N, C-alpha and C positions, 0 to 999 in steps of 0.2 A: 421785643416786640421785633428788633431788627434778627433776632437768630431764626426765630421762626420765619419770617419771612424768606431766610434765604435758605430754610431746610427746605420750604415749601418749592422757591425754583428748582431745586436740586433734585428734588422728586419731580417734578413736569419733566424736566429734561433729560431724566436717564428713562422715564418711561417713552418719550419721545423720541427718542436715539432708535428702539429698535435691540433686539439680541446681539450680545458680540458674536454668536457662531449660528448665525442662518441654519435651519434644518436642514435645508439642501446641501450644504457643505460639507465635505467630507473629512472625516476627523483626521485622516491620514491617508497617505498617496494611495491610491490604487494600485495594485499588485500587476506587474508587465503580464500581460496574457498572452501566450501562444497556442495554437492550433495541436490537437494531437495527430500523431503519426501513424499509421500502419504499422503493427509488430513484425518482425523477422519471424519466422517459422518456429527457431530453434532458440531457447535459452539457454548460455552457459557462464560460470561463475568459475574462473580459474584459483580465484580465491579460496571457496570451498568446496571445490571440487565437487559441483553438482549440474546437470542440467534436465531438462524437460524439453517437452515439445510446446509452444506454446497454442492456444484456440484459435481456429482460423476464422479469418477475420478481425480478429483483436487489435483493437490501436493501445497505443501509452503515451505518457504523460515525458517529453525527451529530458537530461537536465540539461543545466544550461551551459554555455562555453565555461561561464565564471562559476560552476558549482564548486565545491570543495567540501567534501566529507567522507561517510565508508559504505561501502559495499555489504548489504543486507536485504538486496531484494526488489521487488519493483511492483507493479500494479499493469494487469490486463482487462482493458474494459471491453467488455462484451456488449454495449453500445458506446459510442466515440461518446468524451463527455463535452460539454458546450466549448470547454476552454481549459486549457491547464496555465496555473502560476505558481511556481516557487517549488523548492523543495529542500528538506529539511534535511541534519545531518545525515541520519542513515538515508539511503537511494530509497529503500522504501516506501517513505512518507513525501507524497506528492500533493501538490494544491492544484486543484480542481474545481470543478463545478456541472451541475447539480450535484449536491453529496448523495443523492440518491441512482445515481448511477449506474446501472448493473457491472458487476467487477470481480474479477480473482484477484486477491491480493495476496504476495509471494515474502516470507520474510524467511530468512536463515539466519544461522549465529553459531559461535562455539557454546559450549557450557561447558562449567564447574563440576567436579565430580561429585559434589555435595549438594547441587541443587536439584531441588523435586521435581518429578517429575508431574506433568498436571492431573488434577484429581480426576476419576470419571465421571463421566457426564450422562445424560438420561439421552443416550444418542439415537438415532435415525439408523443405524445400519452403522457397517463398516465400509471401508476401499482401502485396493492395493494403493501404496504409498511405500517410498524409498525400500519397494521390494518385500515388504509384509504388510500386515492388513491391521488399522488402526478405526478407531469410531469415530462417525461424525458427529457432531457435537453441532447442536443449532442452538440459536438466541437468536439477539432484536439489537439491533441500535439503531435509534432514533426511528426512523418511520420504515427501515429496512429490515428483512429479515437476515438473517446469517446462518451458514453452515461453516463449521471449522475442521479440518484435522491436521494433527500435530505427529510428525514422525522422527526418530534419531537412526543416526549414521555415523559414520568415523569417515571426517578428511583428514588432516594430519593430526590433528585432535577430533574428542566427542562433539559435536554440534547436534542442530535440531533444524529442523524446517516447519515450517505454516504454511497450510495455504488456506486462505478463508475468502467464502463466497460472499458477495453483497449483493443484493438485489431483490424485488417487488414480492411481494404473495404471488400476484399472477405467474411471474417468471418462475417461482422455484421449482418446481418440478420439472421444468424444461433447461435450468441453468443448472441442476444438481448432477443432471446426467454430464453435463459440460465440463463442472469439476470433478467427477468421476473420470472421466476420459484424463483430464490433464493430469490428475493425481498416478494414473496407470504410468504415465507414461516421466514421471520424477524419480532418478534414480543418483547414485555415488557416482563419479568418474575418473578417472585415475589423470592426473596434470602432466603435463611435459618435464616437471620437476619430479614424477613418480614412476617416472619408466622404466621398471625394473621387472625382472621377469618374477620376484616374488612377491610382486605388487597386486593383489587381485583384483578382477575387476576391467570393461572395457576402458578404453580412453577417452576422453573429453571429445564429444566433436567439434568441428570447426562452427564456430557462431561467439556467441560478447555475452554478458550485462546490461541492459539500457534501459 
C-alpha cells in the first residue's frame, strides 16, 4: 500500500513539472548569421587556374576569418539570401537561407584518370563552357529547379568544373540565360608560376576567389 501511494505521488509530480525541454527552447545554439556581400566582377582561383565573370549584381556569403578549409568554389546569388551562416570544409559549401534563394553554384577540383565522366542526361541543350560545348542537364532539388553543366580542363593536372543553376520555375527561363552567359566566360588561365612561352592560354586576370 505504501509503495502504491509513493508511485502515485511520483507520477503526479512528474506530470506537474512540465516537459524537460520546452518546445521553444533551441536544441543547439543558433549559427552566427552575417549579411551577404556584393560579389566582385571577376572570380579567379590561382589554385586551379580558372577564371570567370560573375553575374552583374550577384552577392556571395563571405568566408569567416576563422574558416579553415580547401578552395573548391563558391556560390553566386542572383537575389541576395536573407542571411549567411557557416561554411563547410570545401569553400563551395556555404550556409545561407532560405534554401530556395536563386543562385549559381560553382565547383572545381582535380580528377583521377580512372574517374568516370558523368553519364549523358536528357539535356535541354548545350552551352559554351571552358572553351567547348557541354550539355545542360535539368533536375530538381527540393522545391527548386536545377540546370547543371560539367566540363573538363587541364590545370597543373586534369581538373573539372561544374556550374549549377538553382532557381524557381517562374525564374527558370531568365536565369538559364544568365547561366549561359556566365558559362561562356569560364576558362582556364595561366598562373604566375606557369609564365612560360611553352604554356598556352592567357594569364589569369587580377582577382581572387571568395
